[in-house]
N, C-alpha and C positions, 0 to 999 in steps of 0.2 A: 504494500499499500504505500502510495506517495505520500510523504508528510506535507503538512500545510505549508505554505510559504512564510518565511519569517518577515514580519512587518516591523521595520525599524520605527522607532519612537523618538521624537525630538521635541525641543521647544526652541522658539526663537522670541527674544525680547525686542519689541519694537520701540520701547521708550514708555515712561510713566507706568501705567498699569495695563499696557497694552502687550499681550503675550500670545503668540501662535503656538497652539498645542497640537502636534500630530501624534494622536494617541489612540490606540484600539481601532485603527484602520480609519479615523475620523480626523477631521481638521477643525479645530475650535479656536475662536479669537475672544480673548477677555477684554472687556472694557475699552473698546476702540476709539482712540483719540488720534485722528490721522492728520490733523490740519496744522499748519504752522503758527496759527494765531487762534486762540480761544478767549474771547472777551479781552480781558486785560493780561492775558499771559502770552509770552512769545516763546516759541519753540527754539531751544538751542541744540538740540540733536539733529542727526540726519532725518531727512523726510521719511515717515513711515509708509511702507508699500503693504496695502492689504494682500493676504495669500490668494491664489486661485483655488477654486474647488473647494470653497468654504462650506462646511456642513452645519455649524451653529456658532452663535454669538452668545457669550455669557456676560451679562451685566451684574455687577455687584450692588450698585445703589445709583441714586439718581442726581447726584451732583454733576455740574457741568463738565468736570475734568474726567469723568467716568462715563457719563451717558451723554454723548454728543450727537445730536440728531443729524447734522451735515454728515458727519463720518458715517454714520449708519447708512445714510442714503447712498454712499459710494460703494458700499457692499452689495455682494450677490443677493438679489432680493430672494432668491430661493432658500437661502440659509435660514434655518430656524433661530428666532430670536427669544431668548431666555432671560426674564427679568424678575426681580423680586415682586412678591405679592404686593399690590397696590400700585405698582409703577407702569402697569399696562396702558393706562389712560394717557400716559406722558409720551407714549412711542405709537400708539395707535394711528395717529395723522400720517405715519409713514406708509399705511395703506398694506402692511404686511402681516403675517400671522404672528401672533404673540403667545408666549407660554409664561405663566406667572408660577413661581415657586415659593413656598415657604421653608423655614428651616426644617430639616428632616425629610423633605420631598425628594424624590429620586427619579431620574429619566435615563433614558438610553440614547445615545447618538451613534450610529453605527454599532460597533461592538464596544464602545466605551460607556461606561456608567458615570453619570453625573450625579453627585450628592449635594444639596444645599445644606450649607452649615452656618453656625452663628457667626456674627461679627458684631463688634461694640462700636457702632458709629452712628451718627445722627443721618437719618435717611431722607430729610426733607430736601425738596428741590428749590433752593433758595431760601433766604431767611423766613419768608412768609408763604413758602408754597407748601403743598399738601405733602403728607408724609407717606412713605412705603417703608417695607422691611429693609434691612441691609444684611447682604448675605457674603459668605465666602463659598468657595466650591471646592470639593474633593473629586478629582476625575480619575477614573480608574480604567486602564486598559492591560498592558502588560506590566507598566509601571503605575504608581499611585502618586498623584500630583495634588498638592494644596495650594489653591490660589486663595490668599487672604483677602484680597480686595483692599479695603481700608478699614483699619480696625485698630482698637487699643489692645493691649495685652489682657487676656482674661483666663481664668483657670480652665475652662473647657477646651483650650488648646491642646491640653494633655490627653484628650479622650478622642482624638482623631483616628487612632489606630496607627498601622504602619504606613508612614509616608516616605516615599523615595526621593521626592522633590518637593520643597517648600518654597513658594514664591512669596516674599514677605516685604511689605512696605517698610521702608526705613527713613523715609523723609516726606517731602511733598513738594510743593511748587513756590512756597514763600519764603520769607525770611525768618519765620519763626513758625511753630506749630501749635494748632489749637488742640483742644479735646478730641479724641476718637482717633488719633494718630499715633505712630510710634516713631520715635527718634531711634538713631543706631543702638543706643544702649538697651532701649526698651525691645527693640527688635531682637536683640540678643538674648534677652530674657524669654521672648516668645519662642526662639529657637530651642532654647533648653526645654520648653515645655513640649513643644512638637516633636523635638528629637529627630529630625529628618536625616536620612543619609547624606543628602546634599541640600543647601540652601542657596537660592539666588535672591539677592536683593533687587526689589523694584520700587517704583514710585520716587525716583531721585533723578537727577542729571538730566532732566527733558525740558522743563518749563521753569521760567521765572517772570515776574511781573514786568511789564515795560518800563516801570520805574527804576529798574534794577541798575545799579552802577558797577564799575570795575571791582569795587571791594566785596560785592556780592558773589562774584563768579566762583570762588572757592566752594560755594553751596553745591555746584555742579559736580564736583569730584571728590569732596572730603567725606561726605556720609558713608560710602561703602568701605573707605578704608577703617573708619572708626568701627563700624559694625563688624567687620571682620576680625579685629582686634579683640572686641569685646566677646563675640561668639567663640573665639578660640579659647577665651577664659571660662565661659559659662557654659559652653556645649562642645567641649573638645573633640567629641566622636562625630560630629557633623562636619562635611567639607563644604567650605564657602567657596561658590564660584560667582566671581563679579564678571557680568557681561557687559560690553559696551552696547548701545542701541544698536539692533540688528544682529547681535551676536547670538550664537546657537549652542545648544547643549544636548548632547545624545542622552536619552533616558535609559 
């Protein structure tokens, strides 16, 4: 009997929280922000090119730097759009099929299993906008990948089970961080809780406000260095892989 073909699995970080996951024979894209300018934010990384043959888009929450309607319009309209419960009304104007998930819900995309998990973050779209849930996702094919979205550290991170690769936010787009985010030290604490084999820092090095000056440019490069140092102390069994925007990692 001929054995089934081996399907390679990999990820590619496109900047901020946008990651291409090729897993379980499916291609998924997280929180696509593909433009060079989002409101008051300017992109400092290489332009993001969406993947061909996209099967599904995973949205973690409704903030504009994670749910960008013009970026969604640029994607294959046949790709499934997966959003947190309550976010469907914000994207139905796109005229595409939308699936809403709550924490604990599970779907399949190709042979990949997608589990919606907890995230500790404000889910409102704008300071006076309507609220929706905020999610992370565990995507399982041959490998098991945790995409944290945007979140604070919370104890439930220790209950995700085996994680081969964790995609963890370590900064943001501003000069400081507000509640619901992780700085490099907090992301290292999260790494110790999740205990992945490999951790890839995301949500850094991509956007700065248009008011940024030369003195702010270190924010585009320093967070992953600090994260790697602290993760080595708090989670020494985890390998930290710092990718440039557009960088790939085999799973």
